[in-house]
N, C-alpha and C positions, 0 to 999 in steps of 0.2 A: 544533415551535418551534425556531428556529435561535439558539442561544446564541452570542454573539460573544465570543471570548476570545483571538483572535490579534492581534498588534500590526500596525499599519498604518503608512503613511508619516508622517513628522514634518517636513515641509518647509513653511515659511510658516505664519504664524498670528498669534496675539495673546497677549502675556504679561500676565497679571494678577498681583496681589500674591502669591497663593499657588499659582497653577497656570498652565500654558501650554495654549492651545487651538490645535492645528493645524487648518487648515481648507482646505488646498489640494485635498483630495479631495472637498470638499463643494460642492454646487451653490450653496447659500446660505452666504455668509461670516458671520463674527462681525459683528454690527451692533447699533445702539442698541436696536432692538426687543427682541432677546433679552436684552440687558443689563438693560433696564427690567424685564422680566418676572422674570428671575432674582433681581434685587435686591429687587423689591417683593413677590412672592407671599407671602402670610401663612403662615409656617411654624411658628408657636407650637404646640407639643404635637402636631405631625404626625409620625407614626411610619412611615407607608408612603406613598411618593410615586411618581408616574408622570409621565414626560415623553413626550408623544405627538409624534412627528416630531422627534426630538431633534437631527437634523443632526450637528453636530460634538460634541455633548454639553455645550455651554456652559451651558445652563440647569440641567441635572442637576448639573453641577459646582458651580454657584453655590448651588444649594439644599443640596448636601452641605456646603459651607463654612458655611452658616448654621444647620445643624441638629446635633443631638446625635449621639453615636457609635452610639446604638441605632436611629437612623432609617435605613431601607432605601429605596433609590431604584431603580426600574426605568426604562429608557429604550428606546423602540421607534422604529425607523427603517426605512422601506421600502427606501431606496437602499442597495445593498450596500457601495459605496465609502465613503459617509458613515458607515454603521454601523461599518465597520472602523476608520475614523479616530476615531470617537467612543470605541470600545473602547480604542484606543491612548491617546487623551487621558486616559481614566479610569485606565488602568494606570500612567501616568506621574504621576498626581495623588496627594495624600495620602489619598484616600478610595476607593481601588480595591476595598476589601473591602465597601463599602456600596453601590456602584453596579453594576448589571447591565445590559448593553446587548443588545437583541434585534434581529436583522435580520428584520423581519416586517411584513406588512400588519397594521394595527391591527384590521381586521375579523377576521382569523384569530386574532390575539392575544386578542380578546374571546371568540371561540368556545372557544378552548382554556381560558381562565379559567372560563368558565361550566361546562364539563365538569368541571374540577377542583372547582368549588364543589359539584357534586352529591356528590362523595366527601367533601369537607371544606368545609362551608358557611362562607362569608365568609372563607375562607382567603386569597383573592387579591384582596380589595377594598382600595381606596386612600382615605386620608382627605385627600390633596391630589393633584390632577391638573393639570398645566400643559401648555399648547401654544402655540406660535407658528405658527399653521396657515397653509396656502395661503389666499390671499384673492382672487385674480383668477378671474373666471368663465372657462370654456374659450373661447378665441378663437383667434387665430393662434398655433400652437404654437411654443415655443422650438426652436431647432435642436438644443439639448442636451436630451435626454430627462430627465436627472436634474433639471435646472433647471426643466423643464416640470412635473415632479411636485411640486417644492418651491414653485412659484409659483401653480399653478392648482388649482382645486378639483375637477378632473375625477376624480381618483383618491380624493379624500376631500372630499365636500361638507360644508358646515357643519352641515346637518341630520344627515348621517351621523356627523359628529364628536360631536355632542350625544348621539346614540343610543348610540354606542360608550362614551362617558363614563358614561352612565346605567348601563350594564352592568358598570362597573368600580368605581364610587365607593361609599363607605359612605353610609348614610342622612344622616349629618350632615357629609359631606365637602364640600370646596370645589374648584371647577373654575375655573382662572384662564387667561385668554387675553390676548394683545395683538394689536390689529388697527388698520388705518387708521380714522380717526374715523367717517366715513360708513358704512363697512362694519361697524364695530363696533356702531354704533347699530342697523343692520339685524339683526345677529347677536343683539343683546340682545332685540329685539322677537321674533325667531324663538324664542329660548330661552324667553321668557315664554309664548308660545303653546304650547310643549311642557312647560309647568308647571315651569320653572326660575325661581328668584328671584334678583335681583341683590342681593348682600350688599355688595360693594364696587364702586365706579365711580371711576376716576381719569382725568380729562380731561388731555390732554397737549398742550402747544404747544411748538414748537421754539424760539420766541423771543417776547419779551413783546409785540411788535407784530404777531405772526402769528396766523392763526386756529388753532383746535384741529386737530391732525393725527393724533393717535394716541389710542387708548382702551385702558385696562387694565380688565378686568372680572373680578370674583370672583363666581361663580354657585353657588347651593346649591339642593338639593331641598327645603329647609326655608324656610318663609316667615319673613322677618325684615326689619327696617328697613334701607334702603339708606344706606350711608355714602359720601358724595360728596366728592371732593377734587380738587385740580388741581396739576400739576407743570409748571413752565416750565423747559426745558433750558438755555437761554442768555438772558442779559440783552441789552439793546440794543447793548452794545459787543462782543458775541460771546463774553463770558466765561461759563463755566458758572454757572448760578444756584445760590443757596444750597441750595434744596430738592433739586436734582439732585446736588449735591456730597454732601449728607448721605446720599442714597440709595446712592451708589456708592463711598463713601469706603473701604469694606473691600475693594474690588476694583481700583480704578484707582490707578496710580502717580502720574499727573500730571493736572492740571486745566487 
């Protein structure tokens, strides 16, 4: 398991209220999807968290800001350059002692943790796992291999992701993802077929007069009632809507 602890480049990025995220070495840049997931993922009473495919480390950092000092966060990223930059972003943040970045394939990460659990049962299970996963089916590959890994499900299928999470999550833990709406609905049905249950479902539209375009899901291995809600990002005049403002107020400087 490759523990990332060396600083990376710090050129170009996004400044939030309490931290900076450099992303010039990452295939996928800071975007609304990651911000939505990082600001929304239910963190109450969560003490061990994992970000799968952490990219720049944005979501891990947002979760660190929202949780108590005794909450530990692991972040796994396959791409070496992105993992190095995530580690640098973490080191420059107020929560460097609580976030650990690993440059590793999540499948190998799962196998290592399962081996550890033989020696120390449940020692490496997580009560919150988040992911902003690849969502395009393999097609015409991107010219940039790192971007190809970040955008396409070839290296991590959605079924494979659910299986990996099952091997890492506590029996009562929560798995949260953000996906395009249609793909998210398919993902939810697949999860149900694999005996996951939807605890939270947030339908997202970019503007009041636009169709739903993103989906936040909170999945659990425990059967429970689904809580459904909706977020509109912008009003008809293009201004951020109140519900989105409330969600990101601790992170964004300007609206």
